[in-house]
N, C-alpha and C positions, 0 to 999 in steps of 0.2 A: 505492498499499500503506499502510495505517496505521500508526503508530507501536507500538498493541499488533499489527499483525500480521506489521512485522519482528522482535518480539523474540518473535513465536513461532517463528516463523522462524529465526533465531538458536539457538533455546532445542533446536531439533532437530536442531541442525550439532552438536551441544556433544563427542560421545564425540571425535568425529576431530580435533576442537579440541583439546579438551584431551590427545590423542596430541601433537600436534602442538606444543603447550605446552613439555611436559616434553621435549621432543626441543631445542627450541629452548634453554630454558633448563640441560638438561646440558648442552649444546655451549658456553654462556656460563660456567657457574658453575666450567668447569675449568681458565677463565683468569683469573677473576676472586678479587680476596681477599675479601670480602666489605664487612661492615658495622661490622670493631673497630673501633675508635676507642682513646682513652684516656679513663680518668672513673675515677667511684669503681668497686671491686671488689677481689676478692680473687685473682682471677688475675695471674700476671707476662704483660706482652703484650713489652716491649721497653724497651731502655737508649736513650737520646737524649742527646745534649749538653746538659750545663748552660748557660744561659741565664742574663744578667743579669736581677739581681731572684729567681732559683731560690734560696730561704732554705737553710741549710745543714745543715737538718734534712732534703731533700729529696735531698742528692747519696747515691750510694751508696759509699761507700770501701773496699768492697773491688773492686768494677768498676776504678774510680778509680785503685785502685796498681795496677793492670796497667797504667799509659802516664801519657802526659804530659797526659791531659785530664780532665776532670772530667766524670760522669755521673750520671743522674736516672734513677731506675728508673719505669717506669710500670707502670701496673696498666690492666687491662683494663675499659673499660664494661657491667659484667655486667646495664642493665635495658635491655627488650624494647622496642622502639620500636612503636607502632602506625603502619602506614601502610593509609591509604583509598584504594582504588583504585575506578576511574570510568568506564566504558568507554562509548561512545555507543552507543545501540542502535538507533536513529531510521532513520526510514525513509530519508535521507537519505545514510547509512552502507551502505546496501546494494545499490548502483552498482558497476562497473567498466565500465573504457572494451572489455577484453577477455575474452572466454571464459576466456583461460589466465591470467587474473589473476585473484589472489581477491579477493573483496569488501573495501571498508574495513573491512566492520564485522567479518567475517574476523580482515581481518589484526589490524586493536586488538584483538581478545576474545585471539586466540595471544598477543601483546605484554604485555598486561594479566595475561594467566595465568600467562604464562612469568615475568612479574617475580615476580608473587607465590608461584611455586614455589622461584626463589633466593630471597625472604626469609625464605618458611619453613623450604628447608633451613639459614639462615644462623641461626634461631631468633628471628625476629620474628614479629609478629604481625596478618595481614591480615584488614582486610575489607571486603565492599564497603560503599561512602559511605553513611553513613546507617546500616547494619546494625552490629548484635551483631559481635565478632570472629568469624573462622571457626575459630578455635582449630587445633589440627595433628590430625596423625594421615593412614592415608592419604586419608583421603575428604576431608581439608580443602580440598581442589583442587576437587574435583567441587561440595563445598556452596559457595563463592565463586563458581565461574562459573555457577551456579543462580541465585545471589542477584544475580549482574551480567546476566543477560538477564532477569529479573525486573524490572530496574530500570532502563531506557532514557533516562529523562529524568536531567538534572541532579539534583543531592542539591539538598533547599530548605534544611534546617538548614546551617549550617557546623560544622566539624569542633569536638572537645573540644579546650580546650589540648596544645599538644604535640605533636598526633597532625599526620604529613606525607600530604599528599593527592600523588595523582599522577591526572592529567582526560586519557586519550586520546580524540579526536575529530579530525571535519575540521577545528570550529570556523570557520565556515561563516556563521556567524550574525555582525550587526552587532555591530561592535566594542562600539558603548556598554553591550552587553545582555549581551556575554562581560565585560567591564572591570567592572562592576556587580556579578555573581557573584563575581568576582574576590576583588574588594575584601571582600565579605558575608565569604567563605572564608577570609580571612588576616588578614583583622587579628586584630593580639596572639597568632597563634598560630603554629604549626612552621611549616616550608616548603613549597610544593608544584613540582611542576612541569607545564606544557603539552605535551605528544606530541598534535603535531598527524597523521595519518593522510589520505596522499591521493593519489586516483589521478594515476600520472606526465598524463594527459592535462588535469586538472583544472591542471596548469600551463601548458601549450604552445599548449591550445586547437588541439590539429592538425588540425580536422575542414577540408572547405572544399567549398563547391558550395552545394545548397542545405539546410540540417538544422533538423529539427524540437526543439527543447529544451523538458522536460520538469522542473518542478517537483516531487522526490517526496514532499516534506510537503503543500504544496497542489494539484500535480494543475494550476498553470497553466503554459501553453505559450508557448513565444516561437519564433515562424518568423523563420529566418535566411535572407535569397535567396542570400547568400554570406557564409559561414562564416568564409575569411578575412578581410574585412577586419575582422571584429570585434577581432582578434589581438593586435592591438599594443596596443590602448588595455586589453585584455582581461591583457593579461599585466600591465603597469602597472597596475592595480588588484590585480591578489595580490600584486603586491610591496605594493604599499602595505599591502597588506590585515595582511600579514605582518610588516612593520616597525609595525604595530599590536599587534599582538599582543606580537612582542618588547617591546614599550615595557609592555604593562599587565603581562605578568609582572614584567619587571624593577620596575615599580613596585611592587609587591606584594613584591619578596624574594624571588621566586620562579625557575626556570628555564623556559627554552621551547626544544623540538627538533623537527624538523620531519621523517618518512618517508612513502617512496613506496611501494606497494604491489609497486612490481615489483623493489624491493629486498631484499636479506638480510634478514630481519629478529632476527637475532644482530646486525648492526651496530648498530641502535636498542636492542636491550636489554641490550647491554654498555654503551653510554654514558649511560643510565638508570640503569643498574643499579650503577655508580660514580660519579656523579652523586649519588645516595643514598646513596654508602657515604663520602662527602667530608666531614668533620667539623661540627657544625653548627652553625657560625660564618655562616649564612645559604649559602644556594644561591645559586652565581654565574649568570647567565645567560652 
């Protein structure tokens, strides 16, 4: 299947995937605290204990008079953040090892749309990478889904300054290609996150006997007469590839996580949403 064909197939499945994404987002936002943070604004957020270096003018003397400690009054950062989202829709994502599992493309899109729903509910702006912001309102998520399905390949242009990026893919390309893209996207801009979505069989190579493997992108084939003989070497290469992805993200000041399609999507979404909600002093890996 070509990349264009995979994108059309994914677009045809958007309505049920949107419903699934809304359910996942609803399960996560019920226990999440959003992306609130201290910063310029007029709305009161919280009191914190005064620290060395805080000027006297920052002390809230009324609150401090209630006890023995000094407190600083913090306001909530009022500026909405723009988050660029990209979900890999290429042919390699249209694979699953078991018909009871979602394809990698389906799970990646559900996670991306669920994250977008969480961000929109928190007052943030989201956009398919390289596109104009989706806006707000009941149709915002549908517009984003259509834009994501229409842009299966990675974005060519880097985001504007101050824009965060979330890239969801299996990231099984050569590491030097991924590193070059991340360097171009990350240079001098806001933070980002790589979320790797894999089928569980791609981690373990659980096949035995004579197996024919086909590259969904190029159509190239490889016949393994005893697939089990390849398992140890394959797993070592997967571990090395994962370590390389972590290093690429860390070098850019980004973060990295991995999700398997046989696991609940809520777990991956909550971890990613909390990572984005952390103060913008650099996203840890």
